[in-house]
GULUMMAR-575278 format. One record per residue: chain; x, y, z of N, C-alpha, C in turn. Coordinates in pm, whole numbers, plus 50000, padded with zeros to 5 digits. Layout:
<torfis>
A, X, Y, Z, X, Y, Z, X, Y, Z
...
</torfis>
This chain:
<torfis>
A, 71959, 96771, 21375, 72081, 96698, 21343, 72045, 96563, 21282
A, 72106, 96532, 21168, 72081, 96405, 21102, 72166, 96297, 21165
A, 72101, 96195, 21219, 72175, 96087, 21284, 72091, 95960, 21281
A, 72158, 95845, 21278, 72088, 95718, 21281, 72163, 95611, 21204
A, 72102, 95495, 21196, 72159, 95382, 21123, 72081, 95363, 20994
A, 72154, 95335, 20887, 72094, 95313, 20757, 72136, 95177, 20705
A, 72038, 95097, 20666, 72064, 94965, 20608, 72050, 94978, 20457
A, 72158, 94952, 20384, 72159, 94965, 20238, 72184, 94829, 20175
A, 72110, 94799, 20069, 72133, 94679, 19989, 72230, 94719, 19878
A, 72357, 94690, 19898, 72461, 94733, 19804, 72451, 94656, 19673
A, 72451, 94726, 19560, 72450, 94657, 19432, 72591, 94612, 19393
A, 72598, 94521, 19299, 72727, 94472, 19251, 72798, 94583, 19173
A, 72930, 94585, 19182, 73009, 94679, 19104, 73049, 94805, 19177
A, 72989, 94830, 19294, 73025, 94948, 19373, 73109, 94906, 19493
A, 73204, 94989, 19531, 73277, 94966, 19656, 73191, 95015, 19773
A, 73229, 94974, 19892, 73160, 95024, 20011, 73176, 95175, 20022
A, 73293, 95225, 19984, 73316, 95370, 19988, 73226, 95443, 19889
A, 73200, 95380, 19774, 73106, 95440, 19677, 72969, 95459, 19741
A, 72924, 95359, 19816, 72793, 95367, 19882, 72793, 95478, 19987
A, 72902, 95488, 20062, 72913, 95596, 20161, 72904, 95732, 20092
A, 72971, 95747, 19977, 72968, 95874, 19904, 72827, 95907, 19858
A, 72753, 95806, 19811, 72613, 95829, 19769, 72528, 95872, 19888
A, 72551, 95809, 20004, 72474, 95844, 20124, 72505, 95986, 20169
A, 72630, 96026, 20159, 72666, 96164, 20197, 72591, 96265, 20112
A, 72581, 96237, 19982, 72509, 96330, 19894, 72360, 96331, 19925
A, 72303, 96211, 19944, 72159, 96201, 19967, 72117, 96265, 20099
A, 72205, 96258, 20199, 72172, 96308, 20333, 72233, 96445, 20361
A, 72312, 96492, 20267, 72375, 96626, 20279, 72458, 96637, 20406
A, 72539, 96536, 20431, 72629, 96539, 20546, 72755, 96460, 20513
A, 72867, 96505, 20566, 72993, 96434, 20545, 73010, 96319, 20645
A, 72939, 96327, 20757, 72963, 96231, 20865, 72883, 96103, 20842
A, 72937, 96017, 20755, 72877, 95886, 20725, 72990, 95784, 20724
A, 72969, 95672, 20789, 73067, 95564, 20788, 72998, 95430, 20775
A, 73074, 95325, 20749, 73014, 95192, 20736, 73082, 95094, 20830
A, 73013, 94985, 20860, 73068, 94879, 20947, 73074, 94750, 20867
A, 73194, 94714, 20822, 73209, 94588, 20751, 73207, 94604, 20601
A, 73325, 94605, 20540, 73338, 94626, 20396, 73281, 94510, 20317
A, 73219, 94542, 20204, 73181, 94443, 20104, 73263, 94469, 19978
A, 73319, 94364, 19918, 73393, 94378, 19793, 73301, 94428, 19683
A, 73356, 94490, 19578, 73273, 94536, 19466, 73187, 94427, 19404
A, 73238, 94304, 19395, 73160, 94196, 19334, 73045, 94149, 19422
A, 73051, 94181, 19551, 72950, 94135, 19646, 72830, 94229, 19649
A, 72715, 94174, 19688, 72594, 94252, 19706, 72543, 94232, 19849
A, 72441, 94308, 19885, 72374, 94282, 20010, 72394, 94387, 20116
A, 72375, 94345, 20240, 72358, 94437, 20352, 72487, 94510, 20390
A, 72481, 94642, 20380, 72588, 94730, 20427, 72526, 94822, 20531
A, 72583, 94823, 20652, 72529, 94904, 20761, 72606, 95036, 20766
A, 72532, 95147, 20757, 72592, 95280, 20760, 72548, 95353, 20886
A, 72642, 95424, 20946, 72612, 95513, 21056, 72618, 95657, 21006
A, 72525, 95740, 21053, 72516, 95878, 21008, 72521, 95971, 21129
A, 72601, 96078, 21120, 72610, 96173, 21229, 72667, 96108, 21355
A, 72622, 96151, 21473, 72673, 96092, 21598, 72653, 95941, 21607
A, 72559, 95885, 21530, 72537, 95740, 21534, 72655, 95663, 21478
A, 72750, 95730, 21412, 72871, 95659, 21369, 72945, 95602, 21489
A, 72919, 95655, 21608, 72984, 95604, 21729, 72938, 95461, 21761
A, 72827, 95420, 21702, 72778, 95283, 21724, 72847, 95181, 21633
A, 72912, 95229, 21528, 72966, 95137, 21427, 73071, 95043, 21484
A, 73147, 95090, 21583, 73247, 95004, 21648, 73184, 94876, 21700
A, 73060, 94886, 21746, 72993, 94771, 21806, 72924, 94684, 21701
A, 72906, 94736, 21579, 72845, 94658, 21472, 72946, 94573, 21397
A, 73071, 94621, 21392, 73174, 94552, 21315, 73191, 94407, 21361
A, 73182, 94382, 21490, 73208, 94249, 21543, 73089, 94155, 21545
A, 72976, 94195, 21488, 72857, 94109, 21490, 72871, 93992, 21393
A, 72805, 93880, 21427, 72800, 93766, 21335, 72726, 93804, 21207
A, 72754, 93730, 21100, 72696, 93763, 20971, 72649, 93637, 20899
A, 72557, 93657, 20803, 72510, 93549, 20717, 72534, 93587, 20572
A, 72583, 93490, 20495, 72609, 93511, 20353, 72542, 93401, 20271
A, 72501, 93437, 20150, 72463, 93340, 20048, 72565, 93352, 19937
A, 72617, 93239, 19891, 72732, 93242, 19802, 72727, 93129, 19700
A, 72802, 93148, 19593, 72826, 93041, 19497, 72975, 93019, 19486
A, 73017, 92894, 19504, 73157, 92856, 19493, 73176, 92770, 19370
A, 73281, 92798, 19296, 73314, 92718, 19178, 73438, 92635, 19210
A, 73419, 92504, 19219, 73527, 92412, 19251, 73579, 92350, 19121
A, 73711, 92353, 19104, 73771, 92302, 18981, 73874, 92397, 18924
A, 73884, 92516, 18983, 73984, 92615, 18940, 74016, 92708, 19055
A, 74143, 92744, 19066, 74189, 92839, 19168, 74230, 92969, 19101
A, 74211, 93082, 19172, 74247, 93213, 19117, 74339, 93288, 19213
A, 74400, 93393, 19163, 74493, 93472, 19244, 74424, 93542, 19360
A, 74296, 93573, 19344, 74222, 93649, 19447, 74122, 93563, 19523
A, 74116, 93435, 19491, 74019, 93341, 19550, 73876, 93375, 19511
A, 73858, 93463, 19412, 73725, 93491, 19359, 73733, 93507, 19207
A, 73618, 93534, 19145, 73611, 93537, 18999, 73683, 93655, 18936
A, 73722, 93754, 19017, 73789, 93872, 18962, 73938, 93852, 18944
A, 73992, 93742, 19000, 74135, 93715, 18988, 74168, 93632, 18865
A, 74296, 93619, 18838, 74342, 93537, 18727, 74345, 93390, 18769
A, 74305, 93304, 18677, 74307, 93160, 18704, 74452, 93112, 18707
A, 74489, 93044, 18816, 74626, 92997, 18831, 74636, 92845, 18818
A, 74525, 92774, 18829, 74526, 92629, 18811, 74386, 92579, 18781
A, 74379, 92475, 18702, 74250, 92410, 18672, 74267, 92260, 18689
A, 74163, 92196, 18736, 74167, 92052, 18758, 74126, 91976, 18633
A, 74180, 91858, 18619, 74141, 91771, 18508, 73998, 91721, 18530
A, 73924, 91703, 18420, 73786, 91652, 18433, 73777, 91525, 18516
A, 73876, 91437, 18503, 73872, 91312, 18579, 73881, 91338, 18729
A, 73962, 91437, 18769, 73975, 91470, 18911, 73846, 91530, 18964
A, 73780, 91611, 18881, 73652, 91671, 18923, 73546, 91563, 18937
A, 73540, 91472, 18840, 73441, 91363, 18844, 73463, 91272, 18963
A, 73587, 91264, 19012, 73618, 91174, 19123, 73572, 91228, 19258
A, 73533, 91356, 19263, 73484, 91414, 19389, 73340, 91370, 19411
A, 73319, 91284, 19507, 73186, 91231, 19534, 73105, 91328, 19619
A, 72975, 91305, 19624, 72890, 91387, 19711, 72932, 91374, 19857
A, 72971, 91252, 19896, 73014, 91231, 20034, 73142, 91309, 20064
A, 73234, 91314, 19967, 73358, 91389, 19986, 73328, 91538, 19998
A, 73232, 91587, 19920, 73194, 91728, 19928, 73134, 91760, 20065
A, 73046, 91673, 20113, 72985, 91692, 20246, 73092, 91692, 20354
A, 73188, 91599, 20343, 73295, 91591, 20442, 73382, 91715, 20439
A, 73408, 91768, 20319, 73488, 91890, 20306, 73420, 92009, 20370
A, 73289, 92019, 20350, 73213, 92129, 20412, 73210, 92113, 20564
A, 73193, 91991, 20610, 73188, 91967, 20754, 73321, 92005, 20820
A, 73432, 91978, 20751, 73563, 92010, 20807, 73587, 92160, 20819
A, 73509, 92239, 20745, 73521, 92385, 20749, 73410, 92448, 20833
A, 73346, 92368, 20917, 73239, 92416, 21004, 73286, 92410, 21149
A, 73243, 92509, 21227, 73286, 92518, 21366, 73400, 92618, 21379
A, 73481, 92605, 21483, 73597, 92692, 21501, 73710, 92640, 21413
A, 73761, 92726, 21326, 73868, 92686, 21235, 73975, 92795, 21231
A, 74095, 92757, 21190, 74201, 92854, 21161, 74196, 92883, 21012
A, 74177, 93011, 20979, 74160, 93050, 20839, 74267, 93151, 20799
A, 74330, 93126, 20685, 74426, 93221, 20630, 74352, 93313, 20534
A, 74345, 93443, 20563, 74274, 93536, 20475, 74336, 93539, 20335
A, 74254, 93576, 20238, 74303, 93593, 20102, 74413, 93698, 20098
A, 74512, 93678, 20014, 74623, 93772, 20004, 74580, 93907, 19948
A, 74464, 93915, 19885, 74416, 94043, 19831, 74310, 94104, 19922
A, 74317, 94072, 20051, 74225, 94131, 20148, 74270, 94272, 20183
A, 74187, 94342, 20261, 74219, 94479, 20303, 74302, 94484, 20430
A, 74345, 94367, 20479, 74428, 94363, 20600, 74559, 94438, 20574
A, 74602, 94517, 20673, 74725, 94593, 20657, 74847, 94510, 20698
A, 74951, 94518, 20616, 75079, 94454, 20643, 75184, 94566, 20646
A, 75239, 94592, 20765, 75335, 94702, 20782, 75279, 94833, 20728
A, 75153, 94860, 20761, 75090, 94987, 20726, 75035, 94997, 20585
A, 75044, 94891, 20507, 74998, 94895, 20369, 74900, 94781, 20344
A, 74790, 94809, 20273, 74689, 94707, 20246, 74751, 94589, 20172
A, 74708, 94467, 20211, 74762, 94347, 20146, 74737, 94350, 19996
A, 74616, 94395, 19953, 74589, 94393, 19810, 74676, 94492, 19733
A, 74718, 94602, 19797, 74809, 94695, 19732, 74947, 94632, 19713
A, 74991, 94554, 19810, 75120, 94486, 19798, 75116, 94381, 19687
A, 75003, 94308, 19677, 74990, 94207, 19571, 74992, 94274, 19434
A, 74919, 94385, 19421, 74915, 94456, 19292, 75051, 94512, 19253
A, 75134, 94538, 19355, 75269, 94589, 19328, 75367, 94476, 19297
A, 75316, 94353, 19293, 75399, 94239, 19256, 75463, 94167, 19373
A, 75428, 94203, 19497, 75486, 94137, 19614, 75415, 94005, 19644
A, 75490, 93913, 19703, 75432, 93789, 19754, 75380, 93817, 19895
A, 75252, 93789, 19918, 75191, 93817, 20048, 75131, 93688, 20105
A, 75172, 93653, 20223, 75117, 93536, 20293, 75070, 93583, 20431
A, 74940, 93593, 20449, 74885, 93645, 20574, 74875, 93534, 20679
A, 74886, 93574, 20804, 74877, 93478, 20914, 74734, 93428, 20930
A, 74722, 93304, 20972, 74590, 93248, 20997, 74527, 93313, 21120
A, 74395, 93312, 21124, 74322, 93366, 21238, 74208, 93271, 21271
A, 74168, 93273, 21397, 74060, 93185, 21443, 73926, 93249, 21411
A, 73840, 93176, 21340, 73706, 93223, 21310, 73608, 93110, 21341
A, 73480, 93145, 21348, 73377, 93045, 21376, 73276, 93041, 21262
A, 73261, 92923, 21203, 73158, 92900, 21101, 73048, 92820, 21169
A, 72944, 92889, 21212, 72839, 92821, 21289, 72745, 92741, 21199
A, 72738, 92775, 21071, 72659, 92696, 20976, 72719, 92711, 20837
A, 72733, 92600, 20766, 72783, 92597, 20628, 72695, 92495, 20557
A, 72592, 92546, 20490, 72488, 92459, 20433, 72490, 92468, 20281
A, 72510, 92354, 20216, 72501, 92348, 20070, 72354, 92349, 20029
A, 72313, 92448, 19951, 72174, 92460, 19909, 72149, 92392, 19775
A, 72250, 92391, 19689, 72238, 92328, 19557, 72378, 92296, 19507
A, 72388, 92186, 19432, 72515, 92145, 19372, 72491, 92115, 19224
A, 72572, 92180, 19138, 72562, 92158, 18993, 72696, 92109, 18941
A, 72693, 92001, 18865, 72816, 91939, 18816, 72825, 91950, 18663
A, 72944, 91985, 18616, 72977, 91979, 18474, 73111, 91907, 18463
A, 73159, 91889, 18341, 73287, 91822, 18322, 73402, 91905, 18377
A, 73385, 92037, 18385, 73496, 92125, 18423, 73481, 92189, 18560
A, 73369, 92168, 18626, 73351, 92236, 18756, 73238, 92174, 18837
A, 73245, 92199, 18968, 73134, 92171, 19058, 73095, 92305, 19118
A, 72973, 92348, 19095, 72925, 92474, 19152, 72838, 92444, 19274
A, 72869, 92513, 19384, 72797, 92491, 19509, 72735, 92623, 19554
A, 72603, 92625, 19565, 72534, 92738, 19628, 72525, 92706, 19777
A, 72563, 92802, 19860, 72568, 92775, 20005, 72520, 92894, 20085
A, 72474, 92863, 20206, 72442, 92966, 20306, 72537, 92947, 20423
A, 72598, 93057, 20467, 72702, 93049, 20570, 72674, 93149, 20681
A, 72669, 93101, 20803, 72663, 93186, 20923, 72802, 93185, 20984
A, 72858, 93303, 21011, 72996, 93306, 21055, 73024, 93424, 21146
A, 73138, 93417, 21213, 73182, 93525, 21300, 73242, 93638, 21217
A, 73252, 93753, 21278, 73318, 93866, 21213, 73462, 93828, 21181
A, 73512, 93877, 21067, 73649, 93849, 21028, 73665, 93727, 20941
A, 73554, 93657, 20912, 73560, 93541, 20824, 73567, 93587, 20678
A, 73650, 93521, 20600, 73658, 93547, 20456, 73592, 93431, 20381
A, 73480, 93461, 20315, 73407, 93357, 20243, 73488, 93310, 20123
A, 73566, 93400, 20062, 73655, 93361, 19953, 73753, 93254, 20000
A, 73802, 93269, 20121, 73897, 93172, 20174, 73830, 93036, 20197
A, 73703, 93036, 20233, 73630, 92909, 20247, 73623, 92837, 20113
A, 73593, 92911, 20006, 73587, 92851, 19873, 73723, 92794, 19834
A, 73827, 92874, 19858, 73965, 92828, 19828, 73999, 92702, 19905
A, 73970, 92702, 20036, 74010, 92590, 20120, 73928, 92464, 20092
A, 73801, 92482, 20056, 73720, 92366, 20019, 73775, 92303, 19892
A, 73807, 92386, 19794, 73864, 92333, 19670, 73998, 92266, 19692
A, 74080, 92326, 19779, 74211, 92268, 19809, 74197, 92133, 19877
A, 74106, 92123, 19972, 74085, 91997, 20045, 74038, 91885, 19952
A, 73962, 91924, 19849, 73911, 91824, 19754, 74011, 91796, 19642
A, 74121, 91871, 19639, 74226, 91846, 19541, 74199, 91902, 19403
A, 74103, 91996, 19392, 74069, 92047, 19259, 74070, 92200, 19252
A, 74101, 92267, 19363, 74100, 92413, 19364, 73959, 92468, 19371
A, 73949, 92594, 19410, 73816, 92655, 19419, 73824, 92804, 19435
A, 73717, 92872, 19396, 73709, 93017, 19415, 73562, 93058, 19422
A, 73540, 93182, 19461, 73406, 93237, 19480, 73359, 93303, 19350
A, 73233, 93281, 19313, 73180, 93349, 19195, 73065, 93444, 19227
A, 73004, 93431, 19343, 72896, 93522, 19383, 72891, 93527, 19535
A, 72856, 93646, 19587, 72849, 93663, 19732, 72744, 93768, 19765
A, 72656, 93734, 19858, 72554, 93827, 19904, 72544, 93819, 20055
A, 72559, 93934, 20124, 72544, 93937, 20270, 72398, 93964, 20301
A, 72338, 93876, 20380, 72195, 93886, 20408, 72163, 93926, 20551
A, 72264, 93918, 20640, 72238, 93952, 20781, 72365, 94002, 20847
A, 72348, 94104, 20934, 72454, 94149, 21023, 72392, 94158, 21161
A, 72428, 94068, 21253, 72366, 94066, 21385, 72215, 94057, 21373
A, 72139, 94149, 21434, 71993, 94145, 21426, 71936, 94211, 21301
A, 72021, 94264, 21215, 71975, 94341, 21099, 71974, 94254, 20973
A, 71864, 94261, 20899, 71843, 94174, 20784, 71834, 94256, 20655
A, 71886, 94198, 20547, 71883, 94268, 20418, 71740, 94293, 20371
A, 71644, 94216, 20421, 71504, 94239, 20383, 71455, 94377, 20426
A, 71522, 94434, 20526, 71484, 94567, 20575, 71571, 94678, 20516
A, 71660, 94641, 20426, 71751, 94740, 20367, 71683, 94813, 20251
A, 71741, 94927, 20215, 71686, 95009, 20106, 71786, 95013, 19992
A, 71737, 95043, 19874, 71823, 95059, 19757, 71882, 95200, 19756
A, 71982, 95220, 19673, 72040, 95354, 19660, 71941, 95451, 19597
A, 71854, 95401, 19510, 71751, 95487, 19452, 71653, 95534, 19558
A, 71613, 95442, 19647, 71523, 95481, 19756, 71590, 95582, 19848
A, 71718, 95562, 19873, 71791, 95656, 19958, 71793, 95795, 19895
A, 71817, 95802, 19764, 71821, 95931, 19695, 71686, 96001, 19700
A, 71577, 95923, 19698, 71443, 95981, 19696, 71393, 96019, 19835
A, 71423, 95937, 19936, 71361, 95954, 20068, 71455, 96007, 20175
A, 71585, 95998, 20153, 71682, 96059, 20243, 71672, 96018, 20388
A, 71676, 96116, 20477, 71687, 96093, 20621, 71566, 96022, 20681
A, 71454, 96021, 20611, 71335, 95952, 20665, 71357, 95802, 20680
A, 71462, 95749, 20616, 71490, 95606, 20620, 71577, 95566, 20740
A, 71629, 95661, 20812, 71722, 95631, 20921, 71651, 95572, 21043
A, 71711, 95469, 21100, 71667, 95417, 21230, 71737, 95498, 21338
A, 71664, 95536, 21442, 71721, 95622, 21545, 71827, 95548, 21626
A, 71924, 95620, 21682, 72025, 95556, 21766, 71963, 95477, 21882
A, 71855, 95529, 21941, 71791, 95458, 22052, 71733, 95325, 22005
A, 71670, 95326, 21889, 71611, 95203, 21833, 71719, 95100, 21804
A, 71830, 95144, 21748, 71940, 95054, 21715, 72004, 94997, 21841
A, 72034, 95084, 21936, 72100, 95041, 22059, 72015, 94942, 22137
A, 71883, 94959, 22133, 71793, 94869, 22205, 71794, 94729, 22145
A, 71830, 94717, 22017, 71841, 94585, 21954, 71974, 94517, 21984
A, 72072, 94595, 22025, 72207, 94542, 22042, 72247, 94519, 22187
A, 72195, 94599, 22279, 72247, 94599, 22416, 72134, 94592, 22519
A, 72167, 94555, 22645, 72070, 94572, 22753, 72035, 94720, 22765
A, 71913, 94747, 22810, 71865, 94886, 22817, 71845, 94928, 22961
A, 71894, 95048, 22994, 71867, 95112, 23122, 71789, 95239, 23094
A, 71665, 95246, 23141, 71586, 95367, 23122, 71627, 95471, 23225
A, 71651, 95593, 23178, 71694, 95702, 23268, 71599, 95820, 23253
A, 71580, 95892, 23365, 71498, 96014, 23358, 71585, 96131, 23315
A, 71524, 96248, 23305, 71596, 96366, 23256, 71715, 96402, 23344
A, 71699, 96386, 23476, 71808, 96422, 23568, 71927, 96329, 23548
A, 71900, 96200, 23538, 72011, 96105, 23519, 72073, 96121, 23380
A, 71989, 96152, 23281, 72042, 96178, 23147, 72137, 96296, 23150
A, 72101, 96399, 23225, 72185, 96517, 23237, 72317, 96482, 23307
A, 72308, 96400, 23412, 72429, 96360, 23484, 72525, 96283, 23393
A, 72470, 96191, 23315, 72554, 96116, 23222, 72618, 96209, 23119
A, 72540, 96307, 23074, 72592, 96403, 22978, 72707, 96484, 23034
A, 72709, 96500, 23166, 72816, 96575, 23233, 72929, 96484, 23280
A, 72919, 96354, 23245, 73025, 96260, 23281, 73021, 96209, 23423
A, 72909, 96227, 23493, 72899, 96183, 23631, 72872, 96032, 23639
A, 72917, 95972, 23748, 72885, 95832, 23775, 72741, 95822, 23824
A, 72673, 95714, 23785, 72538, 95688, 23835, 72543, 95578, 23939
A, 72467, 95594, 24046, 72451, 95489, 24146, 72343, 95393, 24096
A, 72382, 95267, 24069, 72290, 95167, 24013, 72303, 95037, 24093
A, 72263, 95040, 24221, 72286, 94924, 24307, 72213, 94797, 24263
A, 72101, 94811, 24191, 72025, 94693, 24151, 72058, 94646, 24010
A, 72144, 94717, 23940, 72174, 94686, 23800, 72289, 94585, 23792
A, 72269, 94473, 23721, 72378, 94376, 23708, 72494, 94432, 23626
A, 72613, 94381, 23652, 72730, 94424, 23576, 72711, 94391, 23428
A, 72742, 94486, 23342, 72732, 94465, 23198, 72804, 94579, 23126
A, 72847, 94550, 23003, 72912, 94652, 22921, 72906, 94609, 22774
A, 72854, 94696, 22687, 72789, 94823, 22718, 72641, 94804, 22747
A, 72584, 94904, 22814, 72440, 94914, 22841, 72391, 95042, 22776
A, 72277, 95036, 22709, 72222, 95156, 22645, 72137, 95233, 22745
A, 72181, 95352, 22780, 72103, 95440, 22867, 72010, 95522, 22778
A, 71880, 95497, 22792, 71781, 95558, 22703, 71681, 95640, 22784
A, 71662, 95762, 22739, 71560, 95849, 22798, 71434, 95836, 22714
A, 71327, 95788, 22776, 71204, 95766, 22702, 71139, 95899, 22665
A, 71090, 95906, 22542, 71024, 96027, 22495, 70874, 96011, 22494
A, 70808, 96113, 22446, 70661, 96111, 22441, 70611, 96080, 22301
A, 70702, 96042, 22212, 70661, 96014, 22075, 70657, 96141, 21991
A, 70630, 96126, 21863, 70620, 96241, 21775, 70752, 96315, 21765
A, 70749, 96443, 21800, 70870, 96525, 21794, 70966, 96495, 21910
A, 70922, 96413, 22006, 71005, 96382, 22122, 71019, 96229, 22136
A, 71096, 96167, 22048, 71111, 96021, 22054, 71210, 95980, 22163
A, 71224, 95850, 22180, 71325, 95800, 22273, 71462, 95851, 22230
A, 71548, 95875, 22329, 71681, 95929, 22299, 71789, 95841, 22361
A, 71886, 95804, 22281, 72003, 95734, 22334, 72093, 95839, 22399
A, 72107, 95830, 22530, 72188, 95926, 22606, 72335, 95887, 22601
A, 72362, 95757, 22625, 72500, 95710, 22630, 72503, 95559, 22628
A, 72616, 95505, 22595, 72647, 95365, 22624, 72732, 95368, 22750
A, 72694, 95287, 22848, 72762, 95294, 22977, 72815, 95156, 23017
A, 72909, 95158, 23108, 72959, 95038, 23172, 72905, 95033, 23314
A, 72847, 94920, 23353, 72797, 94903, 23489, 72885, 94804, 23562
A, 72948, 94851, 23667, 73036, 94766, 23747, 73014, 94798, 23894
A, 72984, 94694, 23972, 72969, 94705, 24118, 72875, 94818, 24158
A, 72761, 94825, 24088, 72658, 94922, 24124, 72683, 95063, 24078
A, 72781, 95084, 23992, 72808, 95218, 23940, 72806, 95217, 23788
A, 72744, 95320, 23732, 72737, 95334, 23587, 72830, 95445, 23539
A, 72916, 95411, 23442, 73012, 95508, 23390, 72995, 95520, 23239
A, 72996, 95642, 23188, 72977, 95665, 23046, 73096, 95615, 22965
A, 73066, 95533, 22863, 73167, 95490, 22767, 73166, 95579, 22643
A, 73044, 95601, 22591, 73025, 95684, 22472, 72900, 95768, 22492
A, 72913, 95898, 22482, 72797, 95986, 22496, 72740, 96026, 22361
A, 72612, 96062, 22362, 72545, 96104, 22239, 72478, 96240, 22265
A, 72484, 96330, 22168, 72433, 96467, 22190, 72283, 96469, 22207
A, 72236, 96569, 22278, 72095, 96592, 22300, 72044, 96694, 22198
A, 71987, 96642, 22087, 71941, 96730, 21980, 71834, 96828, 22029
A, 71740, 96776, 22109, 71627, 96860, 22149, 71675, 96976, 22237
A, 71776, 96948, 22321, 71829, 97053, 22407, 71895, 97162, 22323
A, 71965, 97118, 22216, 72030, 97214, 22129, 71928, 97299, 22056
A, 71820, 97235, 22012, 71718, 97309, 21939, 71643, 97406, 22029
A, 71632, 97369, 22159, 71557, 97454, 22250, 71639, 97573, 22300
A, 71773, 97562, 22282, 71859, 97670, 22332, 71832, 97798, 22255
A, 71836, 97914, 22323, 71808, 98040, 22256, 71922, 98078, 22162
</torfis>
């Protein structure tokens, strides 16, 4: 059974669904999903789950992320990025009046816990319909603000012209943050408007784009590139090692007596293998409460299936 996590370096111009479709062809399976959409203009780390490992994607969606981006201050667009129509431009005098100190103060004001209004062309659903579909249909869409955390907003380079200030930045943020909205809000605070011109996701939780593969590599090497569910779960959660008997009990939905195990949720219950054809196996994600372990999400036992007559 083909299962595991795949880290893909998404190229510009493809949707996240396009990447999923390529992975399905390369791996010859329909059961592929992703955690955390990237816009077509964006590049970088897209995390894919394959086979039963798609059950882990729920836990990846909420991980913190890192982005590298370029913001163009001096013009606002309908989509808060370069793909939208320009709706306002600042006068050269207004752009020249933005000092370095004002730029630093604007960035600082957007760091920490903030209330952020997502872009109106986001994928958020409004009464069952995507916000961007409503905008394309000519509707006025104003999404509610949400609390997000910007743990780092670092300007790496600043380039000034008569018509714009371009800022290259690195941003560490919580799940649900819209980097386009940061560009918009920074430009608004400075009185000159702003939008995003480039975006690259470089990290999702413990996973780094340096370890991701290209679509060409995926087409050539296929399933050999997958990280096992046990390997992935061990990077995300506390680990409880279980023997074959306890693994079987969890597979049957039985409670485990774990008097010495601290309360936690989820915990990765892993059956250690002997290597080679018998690697470590993720048995289940469990909840431990008051000395009892209860299965939250179970994972199939491939080796047992293969050994069955």
